[in-house]
C-alpha positions in Angstrom: 107.7 128.8 -58.3 110.5 126.4 -58.8 114.1 127.3 -57.9 117.2 126.5 -60.0 119.9 124.6 -58.1 123.3 126.2 -58.2 126.4 124.4 -59.5 127.8 124.2 -56.0 124.7 122.6 -54.7 124.8 120.0 -57.5 128.4 119.0 -56.8 127.7 116.1 -54.4 124.0 115.6 -55.3 122.4 112.2 -55.3 119.6 112.0 -57.9 117.0 109.3 -58.2 113.5 108.9 -59.7 110.7 110.0 -57.4 108.7 107.0 -56.3 105.5 108.7 -57.5 107.1 109.3 -60.9 108.4 105.7 -61.2 105.4 104.4 -63.1 105.6 107.2 -65.7 109.4 106.7 -66.0 109.1 102.9 -66.4 106.3 103.4 -69.0 108.5 105.7 -71.0 111.5 103.4 -70.8 109.5 100.3 -71.9 108.5 101.9 -75.2 110.3 101.0 -78.4 111.3 104.2 -80.1 111.5 105.2 -83.8 115.2 106.1 -83.6 117.7 103.6 -82.3 119.9 105.3 -79.6 122.7 102.8 -80.0 123.0 103.7 -83.7 123.0 107.4 -82.9 125.8 106.9 -80.4 126.5 108.0 -76.9 128.3 111.2 -77.8 125.5 112.3 -80.1 122.9 111.7 -77.3 125.1 113.6 -74.9 125.2 116.6 -77.2 121.4 116.4 -77.7 120.9 116.6 -74.0 123.1 119.7 -73.6 121.0 122.4 -72.0 118.2 120.0 -71.0 116.2 120.9 -67.9 115.2 118.3 -65.3 112.5 118.8 -62.7 112.7 117.4 -59.2 111.7 117.7 -55.6 114.4 117.9 -52.9 114.2 115.0 -50.4 117.3 116.1 -48.5 119.9 118.8 -48.8 122.0 116.5 -50.9 119.3 114.4 -52.6 116.8 115.2 -55.4 114.0 113.0 -56.7 113.3 113.5 -60.4 109.7 114.1 -61.5 110.3 115.3 -65.1 112.9 115.6 -67.8 113.6 111.9 -68.0 111.4 111.6 -71.1 114.3 112.1 -73.6 116.2 109.7 -75.8 119.1 107.9 -74.0 118.3 109.2 -70.5 120.1 107.1 -67.9 120.6 108.0 -64.3 124.0 106.2 -64.3 125.4 108.1 -67.3 124.2 111.6 -66.7 126.2 114.4 -65.1 123.6 116.7 -63.5 126.3 119.4 -63.1 126.0 120.0 -66.8 122.2 120.4 -66.8 119.6 122.7 -65.2 117.8 121.2 -62.3 114.5 122.9 -61.2 113.4 122.1 -57.7 109.6 122.2 -57.0 108.5 122.7 -53.4 105.2 122.0 -51.7 103.8 119.6 -54.3 101.2 117.1 -53.2 101.5 113.4 -54.2 98.8 113.9 -56.8 100.7 116.9 -58.2 104.0 114.9 -58.5 102.3 112.0 -60.2 100.4 114.3 -62.6 103.6 116.3 -63.4 105.5 113.1 -64.3 102.8 111.6 -66.5 102.1 115.0 -68.3 105.9 115.2 -69.1 105.9 111.7 -70.6 102.6 112.3 -72.5 103.8 115.6 -73.9 106.7 113.8 -75.4 104.5 111.1 -76.9 101.9 113.6 -78.3 104.6 115.6 -80.1 106.3 112.6 -81.6 106.7 112.5 -85.4 104.6 110.3 -87.7 106.8 107.4 -89.0 104.9 107.6 -92.3 106.3 111.1 -92.9 110.0 110.4 -92.2 111.0 111.1 -95.8 109.4 114.5 -95.8 111.0 115.2 -92.4 114.4 114.2 -93.8 114.0 116.6 -96.8 112.8 119.3 -94.5 115.8 118.8 -92.1 118.2 119.0 -95.0 116.5 122.2 -96.3 116.2 124.0 -92.9 118.6 122.7 -90.3 122.2 124.2 -90.3 124.7 121.9 -91.9 126.8 121.8 -88.8 123.9 120.5 -86.7 123.2 117.7 -89.3 126.9 117.0 -89.1 127.0 116.8 -85.3 124.0 114.6 -85.0 124.2 112.4 -88.1 127.9 112.7 -89.0 127.2 114.0 -92.5 126.5 117.3 -94.2 123.2 116.1 -95.5 121.0 113.4 -94.1 120.6 110.6 -96.6 117.8 108.1 -96.9 120.4 105.3 -96.0 121.4 107.1 -92.8 117.8 107.8 -91.7 116.8 104.2 -92.5 119.7 103.0 -90.3 118.9 105.0 -87.2 115.1 104.5 -87.6 115.4 100.8 -88.3 113.6 101.1 -91.6 114.5 100.1 -95.1 115.6 102.6 -97.7 112.9 101.2 -100.0 110.3 102.2 -97.4 111.5 105.8 -97.4 111.5 105.8 -101.3 107.8 104.6 -101.2 107.0 107.5 -98.8 108.6 109.9 -101.3 106.6 108.5 -104.2 103.4 108.5 -102.1 103.9 112.1 -101.0 104.7 113.2 -104.6 101.4 111.6 -105.8 99.5 113.2 -102.9 101.0 116.5 -103.8 99.9 116.2 -107.4 96.3 115.4 -106.3 96.3 118.5 -104.1 97.8 120.7 -106.9 95.6 119.5 -109.8 93.9 122.4 -111.6 90.5 123.2 -110.3 89.1 123.2 -113.9 89.3 119.4 -114.0 86.9 119.2 -111.0 84.6 121.7 -112.7 84.6 119.7 -115.9 83.7 116.5 -114.1 80.9 118.4 -112.2 79.6 119.9 -115.5 79.6 116.5 -117.2 77.7 115.0 -114.3 75.1 117.8 -114.3 74.7 117.5 -118.1 74.2 113.7 -117.8 71.6 114.2 -115.1 69.7 116.7 -117.3 69.8 114.4 -120.3 68.6 111.5 -118.1 65.7 113.6 -116.8 64.7 114.6 -120.3 64.5 111.0 -121.4 62.1 110.2 -118.5 
Protein backbone atom coordinates (compact mmCIF):
# COMPACT_ATOMS: atom_id res chain seq x y z
CA UNK A 1 0.00 0.00 0.00
CA UNK A 2 1.51 3.37 -0.97
CA UNK A 3 2.05 6.08 1.62
CA UNK A 4 1.40 9.77 1.18
CA UNK A 5 4.35 12.07 1.78
CA UNK A 6 3.71 14.81 4.31
CA UNK A 7 4.20 18.47 3.47
CA UNK A 8 7.17 18.64 5.84
CA UNK A 9 8.85 15.71 4.07
CA UNK A 10 8.33 17.41 0.70
CA UNK A 11 9.98 20.70 1.76
CA UNK A 12 13.54 19.89 0.61
CA UNK A 13 12.73 16.96 -1.62
CA UNK A 14 14.69 16.27 -4.79
CA UNK A 15 12.48 14.70 -7.46
CA UNK A 16 13.63 12.99 -10.66
CA UNK A 17 12.24 10.48 -13.14
CA UNK A 18 12.98 6.89 -12.16
CA UNK A 19 15.51 5.37 -14.61
CA UNK A 20 13.12 2.46 -15.26
CA UNK A 21 10.31 4.93 -16.06
CA UNK A 22 12.49 7.09 -18.32
CA UNK A 23 11.49 5.35 -21.58
CA UNK A 24 7.77 5.75 -20.84
CA UNK A 25 8.36 9.39 -19.83
CA UNK A 26 10.35 10.20 -22.99
CA UNK A 27 7.78 8.41 -25.14
CA UNK A 28 5.01 10.57 -23.67
CA UNK A 29 7.02 13.78 -24.10
CA UNK A 30 7.87 12.96 -27.72
CA UNK A 31 4.22 12.87 -28.81
CA UNK A 32 2.49 15.78 -30.49
CA UNK A 33 -0.70 16.55 -28.64
CA UNK A 34 -4.06 17.73 -29.81
CA UNK A 35 -4.02 20.82 -27.61
CA UNK A 36 -1.14 23.29 -27.69
CA UNK A 37 0.13 23.90 -24.15
CA UNK A 38 1.76 27.19 -25.16
CA UNK A 39 -1.61 28.54 -26.30
CA UNK A 40 -3.34 27.36 -23.14
CA UNK A 41 -0.74 29.23 -21.09
CA UNK A 42 1.33 28.42 -18.02
CA UNK A 43 -1.23 29.63 -15.45
CA UNK A 44 -4.00 27.52 -17.03
CA UNK A 45 -1.80 24.43 -17.01
CA UNK A 46 -0.85 25.12 -13.37
CA UNK A 47 -4.52 25.32 -12.42
CA UNK A 48 -5.28 22.08 -14.31
CA UNK A 49 -2.55 20.32 -12.34
CA UNK A 50 -4.00 21.38 -8.96
CA UNK A 51 -4.72 18.27 -6.91
CA UNK A 52 -2.83 16.01 -9.29
CA UNK A 53 -1.25 12.93 -7.70
CA UNK A 54 2.21 11.71 -8.58
CA UNK A 55 3.56 8.23 -7.90
CA UNK A 56 7.16 7.57 -6.92
CA UNK A 57 9.64 5.39 -5.12
CA UNK A 58 11.89 6.83 -2.46
CA UNK A 59 15.57 6.49 -3.31
CA UNK A 60 16.80 8.37 -0.24
CA UNK A 61 15.15 10.25 2.60
CA UNK A 62 15.27 13.46 0.58
CA UNK A 63 14.96 12.01 -2.95
CA UNK A 64 12.01 10.54 -4.86
CA UNK A 65 11.98 8.95 -8.29
CA UNK A 66 8.74 9.41 -10.26
CA UNK A 67 7.13 6.36 -11.81
CA UNK A 68 3.74 7.87 -12.66
CA UNK A 69 1.79 11.10 -12.91
CA UNK A 70 4.08 12.73 -15.45
CA UNK A 71 1.61 11.85 -18.20
CA UNK A 72 -0.23 15.19 -18.09
CA UNK A 73 -0.17 18.24 -20.32
CA UNK A 74 2.61 20.66 -19.52
CA UNK A 75 4.42 18.52 -16.97
CA UNK A 76 7.97 19.72 -16.37
CA UNK A 77 10.26 18.74 -13.51
CA UNK A 78 11.79 22.21 -13.54
CA UNK A 79 8.48 24.07 -13.20
CA UNK A 80 6.50 21.94 -10.78
CA UNK A 81 6.25 22.57 -7.06
CA UNK A 82 5.68 19.16 -5.48
CA UNK A 83 4.64 20.79 -2.20
CA UNK A 84 1.35 21.64 -3.95
CA UNK A 85 0.67 18.07 -5.09
CA UNK A 86 0.12 14.66 -3.53
CA UNK A 87 3.08 12.34 -3.79
CA UNK A 88 2.40 8.64 -3.26
CA UNK A 89 5.42 6.56 -2.35
CA UNK A 90 5.45 2.91 -3.39
CA UNK A 91 7.74 0.53 -1.57
CA UNK A 92 9.06 -2.92 -2.40
CA UNK A 93 8.48 -2.71 -6.14
CA UNK A 94 10.51 -4.87 -8.47
CA UNK A 95 12.16 -3.38 -11.55
CA UNK A 96 9.50 -5.02 -13.71
CA UNK A 97 6.73 -3.55 -11.50
CA UNK A 98 8.18 -0.04 -11.85
CA UNK A 99 8.50 -0.26 -15.61
CA UNK A 100 4.99 -1.72 -15.94
CA UNK A 101 3.52 0.99 -13.68
CA UNK A 102 5.08 3.80 -15.75
CA UNK A 103 3.99 2.40 -19.10
CA UNK A 104 0.46 1.65 -17.88
CA UNK A 105 0.13 5.25 -16.66
CA UNK A 106 1.17 6.59 -20.05
CA UNK A 107 -1.01 4.14 -22.00
CA UNK A 108 -4.02 4.87 -19.79
CA UNK A 109 -3.74 8.51 -20.81
CA UNK A 110 -3.46 7.64 -24.50
CA UNK A 111 -6.35 5.20 -24.46
CA UNK A 112 -8.67 7.74 -22.86
CA UNK A 113 -7.74 10.55 -25.26
CA UNK A 114 -10.48 12.23 -27.24
CA UNK A 115 -11.11 11.66 -30.91
CA UNK A 116 -10.03 14.71 -32.93
CA UNK A 117 -12.94 14.10 -35.33
CA UNK A 118 -15.37 14.76 -32.48
CA UNK A 119 -13.97 18.07 -31.23
CA UNK A 120 -17.04 20.06 -32.25
CA UNK A 121 -19.41 17.79 -30.31
CA UNK A 122 -17.04 17.94 -27.33
CA UNK A 123 -17.05 21.76 -27.52
CA UNK A 124 -20.86 21.83 -27.53
CA UNK A 125 -21.02 19.30 -24.70
CA UNK A 126 -18.51 21.29 -22.61
CA UNK A 127 -20.56 24.45 -23.07
CA UNK A 128 -23.73 22.57 -22.11
CA UNK A 129 -22.38 20.73 -19.07
CA UNK A 130 -19.26 22.38 -17.62
CA UNK A 131 -19.78 25.23 -15.14
CA UNK A 132 -19.17 28.64 -16.74
CA UNK A 133 -16.46 29.51 -14.19
CA UNK A 134 -14.46 26.42 -15.23
CA UNK A 135 -14.72 27.34 -18.93
CA UNK A 136 -13.68 30.88 -17.96
CA UNK A 137 -10.69 29.63 -15.96
CA UNK A 138 -9.37 27.32 -18.67
CA UNK A 139 -10.33 29.14 -21.87
CA UNK A 140 -10.77 32.75 -20.64
CA UNK A 141 -14.36 32.93 -21.91
CA UNK A 142 -17.84 32.13 -20.62
CA UNK A 143 -18.46 29.84 -23.60
CA UNK A 144 -15.90 27.97 -25.66
CA UNK A 145 -16.18 29.18 -29.25
CA UNK A 146 -15.12 27.34 -32.38
CA UNK A 147 -12.39 29.96 -32.90
CA UNK A 148 -10.94 29.41 -29.40
CA UNK A 149 -11.01 25.64 -29.73
CA UNK A 150 -9.45 25.81 -33.20
CA UNK A 151 -6.67 27.99 -31.77
CA UNK A 152 -5.67 25.68 -28.90
CA UNK A 153 -6.12 22.53 -30.98
CA UNK A 154 -4.21 23.90 -34.01
CA UNK A 155 -7.19 23.33 -36.30
CA UNK A 156 -9.16 25.54 -38.63
CA UNK A 157 -12.60 26.86 -37.74
CA UNK A 158 -13.82 25.50 -41.09
CA UNK A 159 -12.72 22.02 -39.98
CA UNK A 160 -14.88 22.31 -36.86
CA UNK A 161 -17.80 23.56 -38.96
CA UNK A 162 -17.43 20.53 -41.23
CA UNK A 163 -17.56 18.29 -38.14
CA UNK A 164 -20.77 20.03 -37.08
CA UNK A 165 -22.36 19.49 -40.52
CA UNK A 166 -21.19 15.87 -40.63
CA UNK A 167 -22.55 15.17 -37.14
CA UNK A 168 -25.89 16.79 -38.02
CA UNK A 169 -26.17 14.62 -41.14
CA UNK A 170 -25.24 11.52 -39.15
CA UNK A 171 -27.83 12.41 -36.53
CA UNK A 172 -30.54 12.72 -39.21
CA UNK A 173 -29.68 9.28 -40.59
CA UNK A 174 -29.95 7.75 -37.12
CA UNK A 175 -33.25 9.53 -36.43
CA UNK A 176 -34.97 8.81 -39.77
CA UNK A 177 -38.40 7.24 -39.32
CA UNK A 178 -38.38 3.45 -39.31
CA UNK A 179 -41.25 3.40 -41.82
CA UNK A 180 -38.90 4.56 -44.58
CA UNK A 181 -36.79 1.46 -44.11
CA UNK A 182 -39.93 -0.68 -44.06
CA UNK A 183 -41.18 0.87 -47.32
CA UNK A 184 -37.88 0.14 -49.03
CA UNK A 185 -37.96 -3.43 -47.74
CA UNK A 186 -41.58 -3.90 -48.86
CA UNK A 187 -40.73 -2.51 -52.32
CA UNK A 188 -37.78 -4.89 -52.66
CA UNK A 189 -39.92 -7.87 -51.62
CA UNK A 190 -42.65 -6.83 -54.05
CA UNK A 191 -40.13 -6.48 -56.89
CA UNK A 192 -38.67 -9.90 -56.05
CA UNK A 193 -42.15 -11.48 -56.12
CA UNK A 194 -42.99 -9.83 -59.46
CA UNK A 195 -39.67 -10.99 -60.89
CA UNK A 196 -40.30 -14.58 -59.77
CA UNK A 197 -43.81 -14.53 -61.35
CA UNK A 198 -42.34 -13.48 -64.69
CA UNK A 199 -39.94 -16.45 -64.62
